[in-house]
Backbone bond lengths (Angstrom), bond angles and torsions (degrees), N, CA, C in turn:
res aa  C-N    CA-C-N  psi(-1)  N-CA   C-N-CA  omega(-1)  CA-C   N-CA-C  phi
1 X - - - 1.453 - - 1.515 109.25 -
2 X 1.297 117.75 139.06 1.474 119.68 177.78 1.528 110.03 -66.08
3 X 1.359 113.21 145.14 1.478 118.87 -179.98 1.524 112.53 -59.91
4 X 1.327 117.94 -34.25 1.470 119.91 179.62 1.529 111.16 -63.74
5 X 1.314 116.72 -36.86 1.464 120.92 179.49 1.530 109.19 -67.34
6 X 1.333 116.67 -45.16 1.465 121.05 177.82 1.537 111.05 -59.55
7 X 1.317 115.94 -42.94 1.472 121.31 177.51 1.499 110.47 -60.32
8 X 1.355 117.06 -42.93 1.454 121.36 177.65 1.501 110.73 -60.37
9 X 1.323 118.40 -43.74 1.465 122.96 -178.62 1.537 109.28 -63.33
10 X 1.296 117.67 -44.38 1.473 122.44 -179.56 1.527 109.89 -62.39
11 X 1.358 117.65 -47.25 1.474 120.79 179.65 1.509 109.91 -63.89
12 X 1.337 117.41 -40.08 1.466 121.06 179.64 1.538 110.75 -61.63
13 X 1.324 116.82 -43.52 1.468 121.06 179.79 1.527 110.79 -65.77
14 X 1.314 117.91 -38.95 1.468 121.24 176.62 1.506 110.48 -62.72
15 X 1.330 118.45 -44.41 1.443 120.99 178.76 1.532 112.34 -62.92
16 X 1.318 116.16 -42.38 1.473 121.01 178.17 1.540 109.10 -61.92
17 X 1.329 116.41 -43.71 1.477 119.03 178.89 1.522 111.72 -62.84
18 X 1.358 116.59 -41.57 1.470 120.27 178.73 1.521 111.24 -63.42
19 X 1.336 116.53 -39.13 1.478 119.62 178.19 1.515 109.59 -66.48
20 X 1.307 119.36 -39.80 1.452 123.04 179.24 1.517 109.81 -62.48
21 X 1.332 117.22 -48.42 1.477 121.05 179.38 1.525 110.58 -61.16
22 X 1.328 116.78 -42.16 1.468 119.67 178.61 1.504 111.18 -62.79
23 X 1.323 116.38 -42.24 1.483 122.08 178.81 1.538 109.51 -61.94
24 X 1.367 116.66 -43.41 1.433 120.03 -179.41 1.520 111.57 -65.70
25 X 1.337 116.88 -37.28 1.471 121.37 179.07 1.517 109.83 -64.15
26 X 1.333 116.91 -43.85 1.456 120.53 179.19 1.510 110.49 -64.77
27 X 1.317 116.49 -38.80 1.473 122.07 -179.79 1.574 109.02 -65.31
28 X 1.336 114.91 -39.58 1.456 118.54 -177.73 1.536 110.77 -65.12
29 X 1.322 117.37 -32.20 1.451 120.47 -175.94 1.534 111.28 -77.87
30 X 1.313 117.84 -15.88 1.435 121.08 175.93 1.542 107.73 -78.18
31 X 1.344 117.24 143.89 1.456 117.89 177.95 1.513 112.25 -58.68
32 X 1.305 115.52 137.62 1.456 120.78 177.59 1.508 109.57 -104.02
33 X 1.284 115.58 143.45 1.452 119.77 177.55 1.526 108.98 -74.24
34 X 1.342 115.66 128.16 1.462 119.02 178.97 1.553 108.65 -77.74
35 X 1.311 113.40 141.92 1.464 120.06 178.33 1.520 107.72 -137.70
36 X 1.321 117.05 153.25 1.473 118.82 178.20 1.512 111.38 -63.79
37 X 1.333 116.75 141.36 1.452 121.22 173.29 1.510 107.54 -72.41
38 X 1.354 118.41 119.97 1.449 119.38 179.68 1.522 110.32 -70.34
39 X 1.284 115.92 153.68 1.487 122.27 177.72 1.521 108.44 -73.32
40 X 1.326 115.62 134.36 1.457 122.53 171.31 1.524 107.40 -149.93
41 X 1.330 115.34 163.06 1.448 121.73 -176.63 1.533 108.25 -134.14
42 X 1.326 115.31 132.27 1.462 121.21 177.97 1.536 108.33 -137.82
43 X 1.327 115.27 159.92 1.454 121.65 178.56 1.521 110.24 -102.68
44 X 1.337 116.17 156.62 1.438 120.77 170.16 1.535 108.04 -86.59
45 X 1.326 118.27 -174.68 1.461 120.52 -176.27 1.522 112.55 -68.42
46 X 1.323 116.59 -21.27 1.473 119.00 178.80 1.543 111.88 -86.14
47 X 1.327 116.33 -5.16 1.454 120.21 178.50 1.518 114.21 95.80
48 X 1.338 117.03 -2.20 1.471 120.32 176.82 1.536 108.96 -70.22
49 X 1.310 115.50 127.04 1.465 121.44 -175.70 1.517 110.88 -91.77
50 X 1.348 114.85 135.59 1.451 120.50 179.76 1.529 109.93 -129.63
51 X 1.346 115.97 121.52 1.486 117.51 169.15 1.510 107.08 -74.73
52 X 1.327 116.20 145.75 1.480 119.49 -179.63 1.529 110.20 -62.39
53 X 1.323 117.43 -22.31 1.469 120.97 179.48 1.521 111.34 -67.03
54 X 1.332 118.78 -11.74 1.457 122.23 175.61 1.536 110.77 -53.23
55 X 1.355 115.15 -30.46 1.442 118.85 -175.87 1.548 112.46 -111.16
56 X 1.319 117.27 18.36 1.442 121.52 178.76 1.530 110.38 -59.17
57 X 1.322 116.83 142.35 1.448 121.80 -177.86 1.528 112.85 93.35
58 X 1.297 117.29 -9.06 1.443 121.54 177.35 1.536 109.45 -104.24
59 X 1.317 114.73 160.60 1.470 119.90 170.81 1.529 104.57 -78.81
60 X 1.305 118.73 122.07 1.440 123.49 -175.61 1.516 111.02 -107.72
61 X 1.302 117.11 132.45 1.464 123.80 169.46 1.526 103.47 -112.75
62 X 1.316 116.88 102.72 1.484 122.63 -177.45 1.501 107.78 -103.82
63 X 1.338 115.22 118.26 1.456 121.19 -176.36 1.521 111.51 -117.18
64 X 1.327 114.89 121.09 1.469 121.15 174.40 1.512 108.17 -88.99
65 X 1.311 116.23 130.08 1.466 121.82 -174.65 1.503 111.52 -149.49
66 X 1.336 117.58 176.66 1.461 122.51 174.38 1.536 109.37 -150.35
67 X 1.292 115.37 155.97 1.488 120.05 -178.93 1.516 111.74 -68.20
68 X 1.314 119.56 -23.63 1.444 124.34 -177.66 1.545 112.62 -91.37
69 X 1.328 117.45 4.98 1.474 123.40 -175.56 1.528 111.25 -106.77
70 X 1.357 118.48 100.86 1.487 120.89 -179.23 1.523 114.73 -53.01
71 X 1.353 120.25 -45.24 1.484 118.01 179.39 1.534 111.41 -62.59
72 X 1.354 116.89 -34.09 1.433 119.99 178.90 1.530 111.48 -63.00
73 X 1.338 115.17 -42.87 1.451 120.30 -178.23 1.536 111.05 -70.07
74 X 1.333 116.89 -30.28 1.466 121.95 176.64 1.522 111.24 -65.76
75 X 1.326 117.79 -32.20 1.465 121.86 -178.75 1.523 112.82 -74.35
76 X 1.297 117.89 -29.24 1.470 122.18 -171.53 1.541 112.02 -55.59
77 X 1.333 120.72 -48.52 1.482 118.63 177.48 1.515 114.11 -57.51
78 X 1.336 115.86 -34.67 1.494 119.78 177.76 1.518 108.19 -66.35
79 X 1.332 117.77 -44.76 1.454 120.82 -178.69 1.546 110.03 -64.01
80 X 1.314 117.59 -39.82 1.473 121.11 176.01 1.507 111.47 -58.37
81 X 1.328 115.42 -47.46 1.468 120.97 -179.63 1.528 110.79 -63.49
82 X 1.326 117.46 -45.99 1.453 119.46 -177.91 1.551 111.63 -72.12
83 X 1.306 118.43 -29.06 1.489 119.27 174.54 1.528 108.48 -63.18
84 X 1.331 117.59 -42.95 1.466 120.32 176.34 1.522 111.64 -60.34
85 X 1.326 114.06 -44.64 1.493 119.20 -177.01 1.526 112.32 -65.29
86 X 1.313 117.48 -37.25 1.456 120.62 -171.38 1.533 113.64 -109.20
87 X 1.303 118.93 4.72 1.464 121.99 -175.15 1.523 112.69 -56.08
88 X 1.334 115.90 -39.80 1.477 118.95 -177.90 1.529 111.28 -87.98
89 X 1.314 118.67 11.28 1.463 121.92 -179.79 1.516 111.24 -118.12
90 X 1.339 116.68 25.24 1.473 121.58 173.72 1.518 112.96 70.18
91 X 1.339 116.51 28.08 1.468 121.96 178.51 1.532 108.17 -108.76
92 X 1.321 117.86 132.37 1.439 122.10 179.32 1.516 110.54 -130.12
93 X 1.330 116.94 118.67 1.452 121.00 171.58 1.544 107.36 -85.70
94 X 1.316 114.69 144.59 1.486 122.02 178.82 1.523 105.69 -138.30
95 X 1.328 116.06 123.95 1.460 120.82 174.11 1.513 109.90 -97.27
96 X 1.334 115.71 133.99 1.455 120.64 174.57 1.533 106.90 -120.63
97 X 1.325 114.56 110.24 1.445 120.24 -177.95 1.533 110.18 -86.40
98 X 1.282 117.34 121.92 1.452 121.57 174.79 1.552 104.77 -94.79
99 X 1.332 112.90 81.92 1.458 119.16 -166.61 1.522 110.76 -162.60
100 X 1.269 116.21 174.94 1.465 122.53 174.46 1.529 109.03 -74.30
101 X 1.308 119.57 131.25 1.455 122.60 -177.07 1.528 113.00 -56.24
102 X 1.304 118.02 -35.63 1.471 120.64 179.55 1.526 112.49 -66.96
103 X 1.347 115.82 -40.74 1.475 119.92 176.11 1.525 111.37 -64.18
104 X 1.318 115.50 -39.52 1.482 119.93 177.06 1.518 109.28 -64.32
105 X 1.290 116.77 -47.69 1.498 120.44 179.56 1.529 110.97 -60.81
106 X 1.307 117.81 -38.73 1.473 120.63 177.20 1.525 109.58 -62.63
107 X 1.317 116.77 -44.89 1.487 122.07 -179.94 1.539 108.88 -61.63
108 X 1.318 116.97 -44.55 1.461 121.16 -178.08 1.524 111.98 -67.18
109 X 1.302 117.55 -21.25 1.459 120.73 -178.12 1.551 111.39 -69.76
110 X 1.345 116.34 -21.57 1.458 118.08 177.86 1.519 113.98 -120.91
111 X 1.313 116.80 8.08 1.470 121.81 177.49 1.518 109.46 -130.08
112 X 1.312 116.38 118.73 1.474 120.08 179.70 1.528 110.21 -84.81
113 X 1.289 115.78 104.42 1.452 121.25 -178.96 1.532 106.77 -105.24
114 X 1.340 116.54 131.28 1.442 122.57 -174.06 1.524 113.51 -99.68
115 X 1.305 116.33 22.34 1.451 121.22 176.53 1.522 109.07 -138.67
116 X 1.326 118.09 159.18 1.471 119.51 -176.88 1.512 113.67 -63.27
117 X 1.328 116.35 138.67 1.440 123.32 173.82 1.514 107.20 -117.22
118 X 1.311 115.75 118.57 1.448 123.46 176.60 1.536 108.42 -106.58
119 X 1.325 116.23 155.91 1.463 119.05 -176.43 1.536 108.49 -119.93
120 X 1.344 114.73 129.71 1.424 121.35 174.85 1.522 107.27 -127.58
121 X 1.283 116.07 112.97 1.468 117.56 -178.93 1.521 109.17 -80.65
122 X 1.306 118.46 -112.00 1.465 120.82 -178.18 1.539 110.76 -65.46
123 X 1.314 117.10 -34.87 1.485 118.74 179.84 1.516 112.23 -65.90
124 X 1.334 116.99 -17.92 1.439 121.08 177.26 1.529 113.10 -63.08
125 X 1.319 116.30 -37.35 1.449 119.98 177.23 1.528 112.12 -63.97
126 X 1.321 115.57 -41.35 1.465 120.51 178.36 1.535 109.49 -67.25
127 X 1.341 116.63 -44.15 1.477 121.45 -179.33 1.518 110.86 -62.99
128 X 1.324 118.65 -46.42 1.433 120.25 -177.30 1.543 111.18 -63.32
129 X 1.331 114.77 -33.92 1.456 119.74 178.32 1.555 109.69 -70.93
130 X 1.318 116.03 -41.29 1.464 120.85 178.55 1.526 111.28 -62.97
131 X 1.358 116.67 -28.79 1.448 120.71 -178.66 1.541 112.70 -87.69
132 X 1.320 116.48 5.75 1.463 119.83 172.68 1.509 116.74 110.40
133 X 1.348 117.50 4.60 1.461 120.01 179.06 1.542 105.69 -99.08
134 X 1.291 116.21 81.55 1.466 121.91 -174.59 1.531 112.19 -65.60
135 X 1.343 117.23 -27.79 1.468 121.01 -178.95 1.545 110.32 -89.71
136 X 1.320 118.29 -5.35 1.470 123.04 179.78 1.536 112.18 56.87
137 X 1.316 115.67 41.48 1.457 123.08 178.13 1.528 109.21 -83.83
138 X 1.331 116.55 139.53 1.448 119.82 168.86 1.518 109.27 -128.52
139 X 1.288 117.82 148.44 1.449 126.30 4.00 1.549 110.93 -69.05
140 X 1.296 114.34 153.06 1.477 122.14 176.78 1.506 105.87 -140.45
141 X 1.328 115.33 127.65 1.445 121.62 -175.01 1.512 111.59 -123.64
142 X 1.330 114.11 136.38 1.476 122.07 173.16 1.514 108.06 -110.69
143 X 1.319 115.96 144.49 1.454 120.36 167.77 1.500 106.39 -117.87
144 X 1.326 114.88 127.22 1.461 123.70 -176.57 1.511 107.83 -118.29
145 X 1.315 118.75 126.88 1.473 120.88 -179.77 1.537 110.96 -79.51
146 X 1.327 116.35 178.17 1.459 121.47 -176.55 1.528 112.93 -65.81
147 X 1.335 116.77 -16.43 1.465 121.31 177.63 1.527 112.47 -92.44
148 X 1.333 116.82 15.00 1.457 123.73 177.98 1.536 112.93 65.58
149 X 1.335 115.43 28.77 1.461 120.10 177.59 1.531 109.87 -103.31
150 X 1.332 115.82 126.32 1.477 119.57 173.24 1.497 108.47 -70.08
151 X 1.340 117.52 115.12 1.449 119.52 -175.80 1.539 112.73 -107.29
152 X 1.340 115.69 -10.87 1.450 119.46 176.59 1.519 110.21 -149.51
153 X 1.315 115.50 135.81 1.473 123.72 171.38 1.521 105.35 -121.69
154 X 1.321 116.91 119.16 1.462 119.09 -175.47 1.528 111.99 -128.87
155 X 1.350 117.25 109.81 1.473 118.60 173.33 1.531 108.44 -80.85
156 X 1.311 115.24 138.17 1.459 119.50 178.41 1.541 111.69 98.29
157 X 1.337 112.06 178.43 1.465 120.09 -176.51 1.512 112.69 -70.56
158 X 1.322 116.37 147.62 1.467 122.91 173.87 1.533 109.11 -119.79
159 X 1.297 115.91 136.31 1.484 119.69 179.51 1.525 108.47 -83.53
160 X 1.321 114.01 162.67 1.460 120.48 176.10 1.518 111.21 -57.04
161 X 1.352 115.66 -45.99 1.448 121.06 -178.30 1.524 111.67 -60.96
162 X 1.316 117.00 -44.29 1.446 121.86 -179.31 1.530 110.27 -63.81
163 X 1.331 116.62 -43.94 1.448 120.14 178.48 1.518 111.43 -61.66
164 X 1.315 117.43 -42.05 1.472 120.12 176.98 1.521 111.40 -61.84
165 X 1.324 115.85 -40.78 1.474 119.19 178.31 1.543 111.20 -62.27
166 X 1.312 116.54 -33.53 1.455 121.51 -179.20 1.539 112.21 -79.23
167 X 1.335 116.53 -35.48 1.467 120.94 -175.61 1.521 111.53 -79.64
168 X 1.326 117.47 -44.71 1.466 121.82 -172.65 1.537 114.17 -51.38
169 X 1.342 121.61 -46.99 1.458 120.35 178.97 1.538 114.33 -61.79
170 X 1.327 115.43 -24.90 1.450 119.02 -179.60 1.535 113.50 -77.41
171 X 1.295 115.00 -14.65 1.501 120.20 -177.46 1.515 111.42 -79.33
172 X 1.301 117.76 -14.74 1.474 120.83 -175.69 1.537 113.07 -70.07
């Protein structure tokens, strides 16, 4: 293939990606209809099973991620910091890895994460779609208020500042 054709393909893909991100950003700024968080159960890497209702009554930041996803891994230090900041304010971060349990366990062996990490292998794709991520994009983050209502579905990375803007009003 000629190099100019390959360059065209790369530029075209970058433009399509930029348009998608722009569309998602506009979509995020529109009010989303809140819906109840459905009950589901997942295990951590040690096999301990947790129903999501374990954290009912808390503000939940539920993040779907994978060890092979660079933007997902970039968010984790922000989540660790914000979990520390909001731990005494009824806020609970929960990571759900759509990944192989051994890869997640390996990652956790060198990263100290201060919030629960649950593992969803193949069922994770079905769950993330059921929760409103029709394109199955990760990272994907849900914010659930104290009344168990999903108030935000966000495909893609979230900054520390944006998360704080979303969490602070829920603390009142």
